[in-house]
PyMOL Python script that loads the backbone (N, CA, C, O; Angstrom):
from pymol import cmd

cmd.read_pdbstr("""\
ATOM      1  N   UNK A   1       0.802  -1.147  -0.011  1.00  0.00           N
ATOM      2  CA  UNK A   1      -0.024   0.003   0.032  1.00  0.00           C
ATOM      3  C   UNK A   1       0.907   1.213   0.076  1.00  0.00           C
ATOM      4  O   UNK A   1       1.800   1.311   0.918  1.00  0.00           O
ATOM      5  N   UNK A   2       0.656   2.161  -0.895  1.00  0.00           N
ATOM      6  CA  UNK A   2       1.415   3.413  -0.928  1.00  0.00           C
ATOM      7  C   UNK A   2       1.197   4.195   0.365  1.00  0.00           C
ATOM      8  O   UNK A   2       0.086   4.277   0.889  1.00  0.00           O
ATOM      9  N   UNK A   3       2.253   4.745   0.842  1.00  0.00           N
ATOM     10  CA  UNK A   3       2.047   5.607   2.058  1.00  0.00           C
ATOM     11  C   UNK A   3       2.988   6.755   1.977  1.00  0.00           C
ATOM     12  O   UNK A   3       4.174   6.599   1.685  1.00  0.00           O
ATOM     13  N   UNK A   4       2.443   7.926   2.243  1.00  0.00           N
ATOM     14  CA  UNK A   4       3.221   9.110   2.186  1.00  0.00           C
ATOM     15  C   UNK A   4       3.398   9.700   3.612  1.00  0.00           C
ATOM     16  O   UNK A   4       2.425   9.948   4.323  1.00  0.00           O
ATOM     17  N   UNK A   5       4.788   9.932   4.032  1.00  0.00           N
ATOM     18  CA  UNK A   5       5.055  10.301   5.431  1.00  0.00           C
ATOM     19  C   UNK A   5       5.842  11.719   5.306  1.00  0.00           C
ATOM     20  O   UNK A   5       6.663  11.985   4.428  1.00  0.00           O
ATOM     21  N   UNK A   6       5.500  12.424   6.178  1.00  0.00           N
ATOM     22  CA  UNK A   6       6.180  13.691   6.458  1.00  0.00           C
ATOM     23  C   UNK A   6       6.688  13.771   7.923  1.00  0.00           C
ATOM     24  O   UNK A   6       5.974  13.537   8.898  1.00  0.00           O
ATOM     25  N   UNK A   7       7.892  14.099   7.972  1.00  0.00           N
ATOM     26  CA  UNK A   7       8.500  14.192   9.472  1.00  0.00           C
ATOM     27  C   UNK A   7       9.432  15.433   9.398  1.00  0.00           C
ATOM     28  O   UNK A   7       9.962  15.796   8.348  1.00  0.00           O
ATOM     29  N   UNK A   8       9.581  16.016  10.518  1.00  0.00           N
ATOM     30  CA  UNK A   8      10.495  17.189  10.666  1.00  0.00           C
ATOM     31  C   UNK A   8      10.137  18.107  11.820  1.00  0.00           C
ATOM     32  O   UNK A   8       9.521  17.702  12.806  1.00  0.00           O
ATOM     33  N   UNK A   9      10.527  19.304  11.669  1.00  0.00           N
ATOM     34  CA  UNK A   9      10.225  20.240  12.819  1.00  0.00           C
ATOM     35  C   UNK A   9       9.740  21.646  12.183  1.00  0.00           C
ATOM     36  O   UNK A   9       9.988  22.048  11.047  1.00  0.00           O
ATOM     37  N   UNK A  10       9.039  22.253  13.124  1.00  0.00           N
ATOM     38  CA  UNK A  10       8.624  23.612  12.866  1.00  0.00           C
ATOM     39  C   UNK A  10       9.352  24.397  14.044  1.00  0.00           C
ATOM     40  O   UNK A  10       9.212  24.031  15.211  1.00  0.00           O
ATOM     41  N   UNK A  11      10.088  25.425  13.713  1.00  0.00           N
ATOM     42  CA  UNK A  11      10.878  26.063  14.640  1.00  0.00           C
ATOM     43  C   UNK A  11      10.516  27.501  14.706  1.00  0.00           C
ATOM     44  O   UNK A  11      10.740  28.207  13.722  1.00  0.00           O
ATOM     45  N   UNK A  12       9.995  27.985  15.743  1.00  0.00           N
ATOM     46  CA  UNK A  12       9.513  29.356  15.842  1.00  0.00           C
ATOM     47  C   UNK A  12      10.340  30.189  16.850  1.00  0.00           C
ATOM     48  O   UNK A  12      11.056  29.617  17.672  1.00  0.00           O
ATOM     49  N   UNK A  13      10.254  31.440  16.796  1.00  0.00           N
ATOM     50  CA  UNK A  13      10.812  32.398  17.790  1.00  0.00           C
ATOM     51  C   UNK A  13       9.945  32.403  18.972  1.00  0.00           C
ATOM     52  O   UNK A  13       8.782  32.009  18.890  1.00  0.00           O
ATOM     53  N   UNK A  14      10.458  32.833  20.077  1.00  0.00           N
ATOM     54  CA  UNK A  14       9.594  32.802  21.341  1.00  0.00           C
ATOM     55  C   UNK A  14       8.312  33.622  21.288  1.00  0.00           C
ATOM     56  O   UNK A  14       7.347  33.313  21.988  1.00  0.00           O
ATOM     57  N   UNK A  15       8.296  34.638  20.486  1.00  0.00           N
ATOM     58  CA  UNK A  15       7.023  35.458  20.305  1.00  0.00           C
ATOM     59  C   UNK A  15       5.932  34.653  19.585  1.00  0.00           C
ATOM     60  O   UNK A  15       4.749  34.974  19.694  1.00  0.00           O
ATOM     61  N   UNK A  16       6.314  33.657  18.884  1.00  0.00           N
ATOM     62  CA  UNK A  16       5.343  32.863  18.070  1.00  0.00           C
ATOM     63  C   UNK A  16       4.899  31.579  18.869  1.00  0.00           C
ATOM     64  O   UNK A  16       3.996  30.916  18.358  1.00  0.00           O
ATOM     65  N   UNK A  17       5.384  31.195  19.954  1.00  0.00           N
ATOM     66  CA  UNK A  17       5.037  29.938  20.564  1.00  0.00           C
ATOM     67  C   UNK A  17       3.593  29.963  20.926  1.00  0.00           C
ATOM     68  O   UNK A  17       2.956  28.923  20.765  1.00  0.00           O
ATOM     69  N   UNK A  18       2.965  31.080  21.422  1.00  0.00           N
ATOM     70  CA  UNK A  18       1.564  31.164  21.763  1.00  0.00           C
ATOM     71  C   UNK A  18       0.718  30.996  20.497  1.00  0.00           C
ATOM     72  O   UNK A  18      -0.295  30.299  20.528  1.00  0.00           O
ATOM     73  N   UNK A  19       1.112  31.616  19.397  1.00  0.00           N
ATOM     74  CA  UNK A  19       0.429  31.568  18.175  1.00  0.00           C
ATOM     75  C   UNK A  19       0.257  30.095  17.745  1.00  0.00           C
ATOM     76  O   UNK A  19      -0.847  29.687  17.387  1.00  0.00           O
ATOM     77  N   UNK A  20       1.363  29.281  17.779  1.00  0.00           N
ATOM     78  CA  UNK A  20       1.346  27.886  17.448  1.00  0.00           C
ATOM     79  C   UNK A  20       0.476  27.057  18.256  1.00  0.00           C
ATOM     80  O   UNK A  20      -0.343  26.272  17.778  1.00  0.00           O
ATOM     81  N   UNK A  21       0.697  27.273  19.646  1.00  0.00           N
ATOM     82  CA  UNK A  21      -0.016  26.419  20.573  1.00  0.00           C
ATOM     83  C   UNK A  21      -1.522  26.727  20.547  1.00  0.00           C
ATOM     84  O   UNK A  21      -2.324  25.816  20.754  1.00  0.00           O
ATOM     85  N   UNK A  22      -1.917  27.939  20.309  1.00  0.00           N
ATOM     86  CA  UNK A  22      -3.241  28.264  20.308  1.00  0.00           C
ATOM     87  C   UNK A  22      -3.929  27.735  19.032  1.00  0.00           C
ATOM     88  O   UNK A  22      -5.051  27.240  19.138  1.00  0.00           O
ATOM     89  N   UNK A  23      -3.309  27.811  17.814  1.00  0.00           N
ATOM     90  CA  UNK A  23      -3.815  27.287  16.582  1.00  0.00           C
ATOM     91  C   UNK A  23      -3.770  25.756  16.321  1.00  0.00           C
ATOM     92  O   UNK A  23      -4.458  25.194  15.469  1.00  0.00           O
ATOM     93  N   UNK A  24      -2.909  25.164  17.124  1.00  0.00           N
ATOM     94  CA  UNK A  24      -2.567  23.761  16.915  1.00  0.00           C
ATOM     95  C   UNK A  24      -3.808  22.820  17.020  1.00  0.00           C
ATOM     96  O   UNK A  24      -4.079  22.063  16.087  1.00  0.00           O
ATOM     97  N   UNK A  25      -4.549  22.867  18.139  1.00  0.00           N
ATOM     98  CA  UNK A  25      -5.648  21.894  18.389  1.00  0.00           C
ATOM     99  C   UNK A  25      -6.530  21.783  17.181  1.00  0.00           C
ATOM    100  O   UNK A  25      -6.783  20.682  16.692  1.00  0.00           O
ATOM    101  N   UNK A  26      -6.979  22.848  16.714  1.00  0.00           N
ATOM    102  CA  UNK A  26      -7.960  22.886  15.568  1.00  0.00           C
ATOM    103  C   UNK A  26      -7.286  22.319  14.272  1.00  0.00           C
ATOM    104  O   UNK A  26      -7.922  21.634  13.470  1.00  0.00           O
ATOM    105  N   UNK A  27      -6.032  22.624  14.120  1.00  0.00           N
ATOM    106  CA  UNK A  27      -5.359  22.147  12.942  1.00  0.00           C
ATOM    107  C   UNK A  27      -5.107  20.596  12.994  1.00  0.00           C
ATOM    108  O   UNK A  27      -5.257  19.891  11.996  1.00  0.00           O
ATOM    109  N   UNK A  28      -4.725  20.120  14.190  1.00  0.00           N
ATOM    110  CA  UNK A  28      -4.605  18.625  14.347  1.00  0.00           C
ATOM    111  C   UNK A  28      -5.911  17.924  14.198  1.00  0.00           C
ATOM    112  O   UNK A  28      -6.014  16.872  13.567  1.00  0.00           O
ATOM    113  N   UNK A  29      -6.972  18.560  14.825  1.00  0.00           N
ATOM    114  CA  UNK A  29      -8.212  17.956  14.706  1.00  0.00           C
ATOM    115  C   UNK A  29      -8.788  17.814  13.257  1.00  0.00           C
ATOM    116  O   UNK A  29      -9.371  16.793  12.891  1.00  0.00           O
ATOM    117  N   UNK A  30      -8.589  18.893  12.465  1.00  0.00           N
ATOM    118  CA  UNK A  30      -9.102  18.951  11.088  1.00  0.00           C
ATOM    119  C   UNK A  30      -8.245  17.937  10.252  1.00  0.00           C
ATOM    120  O   UNK A  30      -8.776  17.218   9.405  1.00  0.00           O
ATOM    121  N   UNK A  31      -6.895  17.905  10.523  1.00  0.00           N
ATOM    122  CA  UNK A  31      -6.068  17.067   9.727  1.00  0.00           C
ATOM    123  C   UNK A  31      -6.361  15.641  10.021  1.00  0.00           C
ATOM    124  O   UNK A  31      -6.361  14.849   9.079  1.00  0.00           O
ATOM    125  N   UNK A  32      -6.617  15.219  11.249  1.00  0.00           N
ATOM    126  CA  UNK A  32      -6.929  13.839  11.579  1.00  0.00           C
ATOM    127  C   UNK A  32      -8.243  13.408  10.933  1.00  0.00           C
ATOM    128  O   UNK A  32      -8.400  12.227  10.623  1.00  0.00           O
ATOM    129  N   UNK A  33      -9.145  14.273  10.730  1.00  0.00           N
ATOM    130  CA  UNK A  33     -10.470  14.000  10.162  1.00  0.00           C
ATOM    131  C   UNK A  33     -10.448  13.878   8.566  1.00  0.00           C
ATOM    132  O   UNK A  33     -11.480  13.562   7.974  1.00  0.00           O
ATOM    133  N   UNK A  34      -9.381  14.107   7.951  1.00  0.00           N
ATOM    134  CA  UNK A  34      -9.327  14.099   6.559  1.00  0.00           C
ATOM    135  C   UNK A  34      -9.283  12.655   6.045  1.00  0.00           C
ATOM    136  O   UNK A  34      -8.690  11.780   6.674  1.00  0.00           O
ATOM    137  N   UNK A  35      -9.898  12.430   4.932  1.00  0.00           N
ATOM    138  CA  UNK A  35      -9.850  11.022   4.289  1.00  0.00           C
ATOM    139  C   UNK A  35      -8.338  10.737   3.967  1.00  0.00           C
ATOM    140  O   UNK A  35      -7.619  11.530   3.359  1.00  0.00           O
ATOM    141  N   UNK A  36      -7.950   9.540   4.436  1.00  0.00           N
ATOM    142  CA  UNK A  36      -6.639   9.145   4.017  1.00  0.00           C
ATOM    143  C   UNK A  36      -5.592   9.522   5.062  1.00  0.00           C
ATOM    144  O   UNK A  36      -4.435   9.127   4.912  1.00  0.00           O
ATOM    145  N   UNK A  37      -5.940  10.271   6.120  1.00  0.00           N
ATOM    146  CA  UNK A  37      -4.945  10.487   7.110  1.00  0.00           C
ATOM    147  C   UNK A  37      -4.747   9.278   8.015  1.00  0.00           C
ATOM    148  O   UNK A  37      -5.715   8.842   8.638  1.00  0.00           O
ATOM    149  N   UNK A  38      -3.659   8.765   8.113  1.00  0.00           N
ATOM    150  CA  UNK A  38      -3.317   7.566   8.928  1.00  0.00           C
ATOM    151  C   UNK A  38      -2.670   7.974  10.335  1.00  0.00           C
ATOM    152  O   UNK A  38      -2.821   7.272  11.335  1.00  0.00           O
ATOM    153  N   UNK A  39      -1.985   9.087  10.330  1.00  0.00           N
ATOM    154  CA  UNK A  39      -1.299   9.484  11.514  1.00  0.00           C
ATOM    155  C   UNK A  39      -0.993  10.969  11.401  1.00  0.00           C
ATOM    156  O   UNK A  39      -0.559  11.440  10.350  1.00  0.00           O
ATOM    157  N   UNK A  40      -1.219  11.711  12.490  1.00  0.00           N
ATOM    158  CA  UNK A  40      -0.994  13.169  12.462  1.00  0.00           C
ATOM    159  C   UNK A  40      -0.631  13.616  13.877  1.00  0.00           C
ATOM    160  O   UNK A  40      -1.500  13.553  14.746  1.00  0.00           O
ATOM    161  N   UNK A  41       0.533  14.041  14.153  1.00  0.00           N
ATOM    162  CA  UNK A  41       1.070  14.433  15.511  1.00  0.00           C
ATOM    163  C   UNK A  41       1.951  15.616  15.355  1.00  0.00           C
ATOM    164  O   UNK A  41       2.871  15.563  14.539  1.00  0.00           O
ATOM    165  N   UNK A  42       1.758  16.611  16.024  1.00  0.00           N
ATOM    166  CA  UNK A  42       2.667  17.720  16.283  1.00  0.00           C
ATOM    167  C   UNK A  42       2.752  17.917  17.810  1.00  0.00           C
ATOM    168  O   UNK A  42       1.798  18.185  18.541  1.00  0.00           O
ATOM    169  N   UNK A  43       4.100  17.736  18.201  1.00  0.00           N
ATOM    170  CA  UNK A  43       4.303  17.855  19.625  1.00  0.00           C
ATOM    171  C   UNK A  43       5.482  18.845  19.934  1.00  0.00           C
ATOM    172  O   UNK A  43       6.522  18.886  19.277  1.00  0.00           O
ATOM    173  N   UNK A  44       5.195  19.629  21.003  1.00  0.00           N
ATOM    174  CA  UNK A  44       6.180  20.621  21.378  1.00  0.00           C
ATOM    175  C   UNK A  44       7.439  19.895  22.071  1.00  0.00           C
ATOM    176  O   UNK A  44       7.243  18.958  22.845  1.00  0.00           O
ATOM    177  N   UNK A  45       8.632  20.316  21.797  1.00  0.00           N
ATOM    178  CA  UNK A  45       9.831  19.626  22.392  1.00  0.00           C
ATOM    179  C   UNK A  45       9.851  19.987  23.886  1.00  0.00           C
ATOM    180  O   UNK A  45       9.520  21.103  24.283  1.00  0.00           O
ATOM    181  N   UNK A  46      10.224  19.067  24.635  1.00  0.00           N
ATOM    182  CA  UNK A  46      10.401  19.125  26.031  1.00  0.00           C
ATOM    183  C   UNK A  46      11.719  20.004  26.387  1.00  0.00           C
ATOM    184  O   UNK A  46      11.848  20.566  27.474  1.00  0.00           O
ATOM    185  N   UNK A  47      12.601  20.054  25.435  1.00  0.00           N
ATOM    186  CA  UNK A  47      13.917  20.679  25.567  1.00  0.00           C
ATOM    187  C   UNK A  47      13.956  22.114  25.137  1.00  0.00           C
ATOM    188  O   UNK A  47      14.737  22.907  25.662  1.00  0.00           O
ATOM    189  N   UNK A  48      13.120  22.456  24.185  1.00  0.00           N
ATOM    190  CA  UNK A  48      13.043  23.763  23.553  1.00  0.00           C
ATOM    191  C   UNK A  48      11.637  24.098  23.104  1.00  0.00           C
ATOM    192  O   UNK A  48      11.183  23.599  22.074  1.00  0.00           O
ATOM    193  N   UNK A  49      10.922  24.954  23.874  1.00  0.00           N
ATOM    194  CA  UNK A  49       9.549  25.158  23.647  1.00  0.00           C
ATOM    195  C   UNK A  49       9.270  25.849  22.227  1.00  0.00           C
ATOM    196  O   UNK A  49       8.123  25.942  21.791  1.00  0.00           O
ATOM    197  N   UNK A  50      10.321  26.301  21.575  1.00  0.00           N
ATOM    198  CA  UNK A  50      10.242  26.941  20.254  1.00  0.00           C
ATOM    199  C   UNK A  50      10.175  25.901  19.142  1.00  0.00           C
ATOM    200  O   UNK A  50       9.957  26.236  17.977  1.00  0.00           O
ATOM    201  N   UNK A  51      10.375  24.562  19.534  1.00  0.00           N
ATOM    202  CA  UNK A  51      10.564  23.564  18.499  1.00  0.00           C
ATOM    203  C   UNK A  51       9.417  22.604  18.582  1.00  0.00           C
ATOM    204  O   UNK A  51       9.124  22.117  19.674  1.00  0.00           O
ATOM    205  N   UNK A  52       8.730  22.290  17.465  1.00  0.00           N
ATOM    206  CA  UNK A  52       7.654  21.493  17.396  1.00  0.00           C
ATOM    207  C   UNK A  52       7.980  20.302  16.416  1.00  0.00           C
ATOM    208  O   UNK A  52       8.398  20.506  15.276  1.00  0.00           O
ATOM    209  N   UNK A  53       7.763  19.054  16.931  1.00  0.00           N
ATOM    210  CA  UNK A  53       8.207  17.884  16.042  1.00  0.00           C
ATOM    211  C   UNK A  53       6.857  17.476  15.287  1.00  0.00           C
ATOM    212  O   UNK A  53       5.802  17.393  15.917  1.00  0.00           O
ATOM    213  N   UNK A  54       6.921  17.247  14.044  1.00  0.00           N
ATOM    214  CA  UNK A  54       5.783  16.996  13.066  1.00  0.00           C
ATOM    215  C   UNK A  54       5.963  15.592  12.585  1.00  0.00           C
ATOM    216  O   UNK A  54       7.037  15.211  12.119  1.00  0.00           O
ATOM    217  N   UNK A  55       4.842  14.769  12.705  1.00  0.00           N
ATOM    218  CA  UNK A  55       4.758  13.465  12.034  1.00  0.00           C
ATOM    219  C   UNK A  55       3.446  13.335  11.405  1.00  0.00           C
ATOM    220  O   UNK A  55       2.415  13.487  12.061  1.00  0.00           O
ATOM    221  N   UNK A  56       3.445  13.057  10.142  1.00  0.00           N
ATOM    222  CA  UNK A  56       2.107  12.835   9.491  1.00  0.00           C
ATOM    223  C   UNK A  56       2.303  11.613   8.573  1.00  0.00           C
ATOM    224  O   UNK A  56       3.422  11.351   8.132  1.00  0.00           O
ATOM    225  N   UNK A  57       1.241  10.878   8.288  1.00  0.00           N
ATOM    226  CA  UNK A  57       1.168   9.800   7.383  1.00  0.00           C
ATOM    227  C   UNK A  57      -0.196   9.800   6.703  1.00  0.00           C
ATOM    228  O   UNK A  57      -1.250   9.915   7.329  1.00  0.00           O
ATOM    229  N   UNK A  58      -0.107   9.661   5.354  1.00  0.00           N
ATOM    230  CA  UNK A  58      -1.263   9.576   4.587  1.00  0.00           C
ATOM    231  C   UNK A  58      -1.260   8.368   3.628  1.00  0.00           C
ATOM    232  O   UNK A  58      -0.228   7.867   3.182  1.00  0.00           O
ATOM    233  N   UNK A  59      -2.491   7.953   3.357  1.00  0.00           N
ATOM    234  CA  UNK A  59      -2.613   6.653   2.545  1.00  0.00           C
ATOM    235  C   UNK A  59      -2.007   6.646   1.227  1.00  0.00           C
ATOM    236  O   UNK A  59      -1.493   5.649   0.720  1.00  0.00           O
ATOM    237  N   UNK A  60      -2.095   7.925   0.627  1.00  0.00           N
ATOM    238  CA  UNK A  60      -1.530   7.843  -0.710  1.00  0.00           C
ATOM    239  C   UNK A  60      -1.273   9.373  -1.086  1.00  0.00           C
ATOM    240  O   UNK A  60      -1.548  10.277  -0.297  1.00  0.00           O
ATOM    241  N   UNK A  61      -0.739   9.590  -2.315  1.00  0.00           N
ATOM    242  CA  UNK A  61      -0.349  10.943  -2.672  1.00  0.00           C
ATOM    243  C   UNK A  61      -1.545  11.952  -2.784  1.00  0.00           C
ATOM    244  O   UNK A  61      -1.461  13.140  -2.475  1.00  0.00           O
ATOM    245  N   UNK A  62      -2.658  11.337  -3.258  1.00  0.00           N
ATOM    246  CA  UNK A  62      -3.872  12.203  -3.443  1.00  0.00           C
ATOM    247  C   UNK A  62      -4.346  12.696  -2.017  1.00  0.00           C
ATOM    248  O   UNK A  62      -4.778  13.842  -1.897  1.00  0.00           O
ATOM    249  N   UNK A  63      -4.272  11.861  -0.962  1.00  0.00           N
ATOM    250  CA  UNK A  63      -4.638  12.307   0.301  1.00  0.00           C
ATOM    251  C   UNK A  63      -3.720  13.373   0.863  1.00  0.00           C
ATOM    252  O   UNK A  63      -4.115  14.373   1.462  1.00  0.00           O
ATOM    253  N   UNK A  64      -2.416  13.053   0.604  1.00  0.00           N
ATOM    254  CA  UNK A  64      -1.389  14.117   1.177  1.00  0.00           C
ATOM    255  C   UNK A  64      -1.568  15.413   0.407  1.00  0.00           C
ATOM    256  O   UNK A  64      -1.460  16.479   1.014  1.00  0.00           O
ATOM    257  N   UNK A  65      -1.836  15.388  -0.901  1.00  0.00           N
ATOM    258  CA  UNK A  65      -1.951  16.628  -1.639  1.00  0.00           C
ATOM    259  C   UNK A  65      -3.292  17.403  -1.202  1.00  0.00           C
ATOM    260  O   UNK A  65      -3.291  18.629  -1.094  1.00  0.00           O
ATOM    261  N   UNK A  66      -4.357  16.675  -0.975  1.00  0.00           N
ATOM    262  CA  UNK A  66      -5.555  17.267  -0.489  1.00  0.00           C
ATOM    263  C   UNK A  66      -5.295  17.893   0.899  1.00  0.00           C
ATOM    264  O   UNK A  66      -5.797  18.982   1.176  1.00  0.00           O
ATOM    265  N   UNK A  67      -4.568  17.263   1.720  1.00  0.00           N
ATOM    266  CA  UNK A  67      -4.148  17.908   2.984  1.00  0.00           C
ATOM    267  C   UNK A  67      -3.398  19.153   2.810  1.00  0.00           C
ATOM    268  O   UNK A  67      -3.670  20.149   3.481  1.00  0.00           O
ATOM    269  N   UNK A  68      -2.446  19.135   1.918  1.00  0.00           N
ATOM    270  CA  UNK A  68      -1.659  20.307   1.702  1.00  0.00           C
ATOM    271  C   UNK A  68      -2.553  21.450   1.197  1.00  0.00           C
ATOM    272  O   UNK A  68      -2.429  22.597   1.627  1.00  0.00           O
ATOM    273  N   UNK A  69      -3.453  21.101   0.276  1.00  0.00           N
ATOM    274  CA  UNK A  69      -4.294  22.237  -0.224  1.00  0.00           C
ATOM    275  C   UNK A  69      -5.186  22.717   0.870  1.00  0.00           C
ATOM    276  O   UNK A  69      -5.341  23.930   1.014  1.00  0.00           O
ATOM    277  N   UNK A  70      -5.778  21.873   1.643  1.00  0.00           N
ATOM    278  CA  UNK A  70      -6.588  22.270   2.732  1.00  0.00           C
ATOM    279  C   UNK A  70      -5.929  23.182   3.710  1.00  0.00           C
ATOM    280  O   UNK A  70      -6.454  24.215   4.125  1.00  0.00           O
ATOM    281  N   UNK A  71      -4.698  22.726   4.072  1.00  0.00           N
ATOM    282  CA  UNK A  71      -3.867  23.553   5.061  1.00  0.00           C
ATOM    283  C   UNK A  71      -3.573  24.877   4.542  1.00  0.00           C
ATOM    284  O   UNK A  71      -3.587  25.823   5.329  1.00  0.00           O
ATOM    285  N   UNK A  72      -3.290  25.073   3.233  1.00  0.00           N
ATOM    286  CA  UNK A  72      -2.943  26.358   2.780  1.00  0.00           C
ATOM    287  C   UNK A  72      -4.022  27.333   2.754  1.00  0.00           C
ATOM    288  O   UNK A  72      -3.800  28.538   2.645  1.00  0.00           O
ATOM    289  N   UNK A  73      -5.259  26.802   2.857  1.00  0.00           N
ATOM    290  CA  UNK A  73      -6.429  27.723   3.017  1.00  0.00           C
ATOM    291  C   UNK A  73      -6.933  27.895   4.437  1.00  0.00           C
ATOM    292  O   UNK A  73      -8.009  28.457   4.642  1.00  0.00           O
ATOM    293  N   UNK A  74      -6.183  27.426   5.420  1.00  0.00           N
ATOM    294  CA  UNK A  74      -6.605  27.314   6.752  1.00  0.00           C
ATOM    295  C   UNK A  74      -6.236  28.454   7.570  1.00  0.00           C
ATOM    296  O   UNK A  74      -5.357  29.218   7.172  1.00  0.00           O
ATOM    297  N   UNK A  75      -6.887  28.657   8.791  1.00  0.00           N
ATOM    298  CA  UNK A  75      -6.505  29.633   9.756  1.00  0.00           C
ATOM    299  C   UNK A  75      -5.056  29.291  10.233  1.00  0.00           C
ATOM    300  O   UNK A  75      -4.273  30.214  10.458  1.00  0.00           O
ATOM    301  N   UNK A  76      -4.705  28.067  10.382  1.00  0.00           N
ATOM    302  CA  UNK A  76      -3.372  27.548  10.794  1.00  0.00           C
ATOM    303  C   UNK A  76      -2.348  28.171   9.887  1.00  0.00           C
ATOM    304  O   UNK A  76      -1.363  28.735  10.363  1.00  0.00           O
ATOM    305  N   UNK A  77      -2.561  28.080   8.547  1.00  0.00           N
ATOM    306  CA  UNK A  77      -1.611  28.538   7.620  1.00  0.00           C
ATOM    307  C   UNK A  77      -1.519  30.106   7.726  1.00  0.00           C
ATOM    308  O   UNK A  77      -0.437  30.693   7.747  1.00  0.00           O
ATOM    309  N   UNK A  78      -2.680  30.706   7.788  1.00  0.00           N
ATOM    310  CA  UNK A  78      -2.643  32.137   7.906  1.00  0.00           C
ATOM    311  C   UNK A  78      -1.830  32.683   9.174  1.00  0.00           C
ATOM    312  O   UNK A  78      -1.183  33.729   9.120  1.00  0.00           O
ATOM    313  N   UNK A  79      -1.911  31.955  10.219  1.00  0.00           N
ATOM    314  CA  UNK A  79      -1.155  32.380  11.431  1.00  0.00           C
ATOM    315  C   UNK A  79       0.293  31.903  11.437  1.00  0.00           C
ATOM    316  O   UNK A  79       1.115  32.552  12.084  1.00  0.00           O
ATOM    317  N   UNK A  80       0.687  30.749  10.723  1.00  0.00           N
ATOM    318  CA  UNK A  80       1.979  30.200  10.957  1.00  0.00           C
ATOM    319  C   UNK A  80       2.820  30.134   9.686  1.00  0.00           C
ATOM    320  O   UNK A  80       3.907  29.556   9.703  1.00  0.00           O
ATOM    321  N   UNK A  81       2.331  30.729   8.556  1.00  0.00           N
ATOM    322  CA  UNK A  81       2.962  30.497   7.252  1.00  0.00           C
ATOM    323  C   UNK A  81       4.456  31.161   7.333  1.00  0.00           C
ATOM    324  O   UNK A  81       5.342  30.765   6.576  1.00  0.00           O
ATOM    325  N   UNK A  82       4.662  32.095   8.204  1.00  0.00           N
ATOM    326  CA  UNK A  82       5.964  32.736   8.314  1.00  0.00           C
ATOM    327  C   UNK A  82       6.968  31.955   9.056  1.00  0.00           C
ATOM    328  O   UNK A  82       8.162  32.254   9.018  1.00  0.00           O
ATOM    329  N   UNK A  83       6.499  30.938   9.744  1.00  0.00           N
ATOM    330  CA  UNK A  83       7.380  30.061  10.622  1.00  0.00           C
ATOM    331  C   UNK A  83       8.221  29.032   9.827  1.00  0.00           C
ATOM    332  O   UNK A  83       7.641  28.208   9.120  1.00  0.00           O
ATOM    333  N   UNK A  84       9.556  29.055   9.920  1.00  0.00           N
ATOM    334  CA  UNK A  84      10.305  28.035   9.221  1.00  0.00           C
ATOM    335  C   UNK A  84       9.945  26.585   9.524  1.00  0.00           C
ATOM    336  O   UNK A  84       9.648  26.250  10.670  1.00  0.00           O
ATOM    337  N   UNK A  85       9.965  25.783   8.581  1.00  0.00           N
ATOM    338  CA  UNK A  85       9.733  24.446   8.742  1.00  0.00           C
ATOM    339  C   UNK A  85      10.919  23.521   8.034  1.00  0.00           C
ATOM    340  O   UNK A  85      11.471  23.890   6.998  1.00  0.00           O
ATOM    341  N   UNK A  86      11.191  22.499   8.590  1.00  0.00           N
ATOM    342  CA  UNK A  86      12.250  21.598   8.087  1.00  0.00           C
ATOM    343  C   UNK A  86      11.614  20.166   8.010  1.00  0.00           C
ATOM    344  O   UNK A  86      11.612  19.378   8.956  1.00  0.00           O
ATOM    345  N   UNK A  87      11.085  19.923   6.795  1.00  0.00           N
ATOM    346  CA  UNK A  87      10.345  18.634   6.702  1.00  0.00           C
ATOM    347  C   UNK A  87      11.062  17.631   5.706  1.00  0.00           C
ATOM    348  O   UNK A  87      11.738  18.045   4.764  1.00  0.00           O
ATOM    349  N   UNK A  88      10.899  16.476   5.936  1.00  0.00           N
ATOM    350  CA  UNK A  88      11.250  15.399   4.967  1.00  0.00           C
ATOM    351  C   UNK A  88      10.004  14.584   4.552  1.00  0.00           C
ATOM    352  O   UNK A  88       9.231  14.110   5.384  1.00  0.00           O
ATOM    353  N   UNK A  89       9.856  14.450   3.227  1.00  0.00           N
ATOM    354  CA  UNK A  89       8.652  13.739   2.703  1.00  0.00           C
ATOM    355  C   UNK A  89       9.148  12.557   2.035  1.00  0.00           C
ATOM    356  O   UNK A  89      10.060  12.618   1.211  1.00  0.00           O
ATOM    357  N   UNK A  90       8.506  11.364   2.406  1.00  0.00           N
ATOM    358  CA  UNK A  90       8.869  10.121   1.711  1.00  0.00           C
ATOM    359  C   UNK A  90       7.649   9.476   1.160  1.00  0.00           C
ATOM    360  O   UNK A  90       6.557   9.552   1.722  1.00  0.00           O
ATOM    361  N   UNK A  91       7.868   8.811   0.000  1.00  0.00           N
ATOM    362  CA  UNK A  91       6.832   8.003  -0.635  1.00  0.00           C
ATOM    363  C   UNK A  91       6.139   8.835  -1.712  1.00  0.00           C
ATOM    364  O   UNK A  91       5.169   8.311  -2.260  1.00  0.00           O
ATOM    365  N   UNK A  92       6.495  10.021  -2.076  1.00  0.00           N
ATOM    366  CA  UNK A  92       5.993  10.704  -3.218  1.00  0.00           C
ATOM    367  C   UNK A  92       6.728  10.354  -4.469  1.00  0.00           C
ATOM    368  O   UNK A  92       6.405  10.868  -5.539  1.00  0.00           O
TER     369      UNK A  92
END
""", "prot")
cmd.dss("prot")
cmd.show_as("cartoon", "prot")
cmd.util.cbc("prot")
cmd.orient("prot")
């Protein structure tokens, strides 16, 4: 079965930590409800509160691409687009 995974980090400045933590629950909930979402976790580092570890898995490329499109139109993206991300995508 094809599987697309994304892993990595979102690294913000201290002033953006509250923005991320406030927007995160709705983003996670919406992502987990998407068709083809197998796993979706974003967790704040215990060592550095500015670092968030991201782990996503989708059943196929179409589900992953639909997630990306939905995200780009979301409140999450409006609030966090300026924050650097370091992601690795496998399976595409």
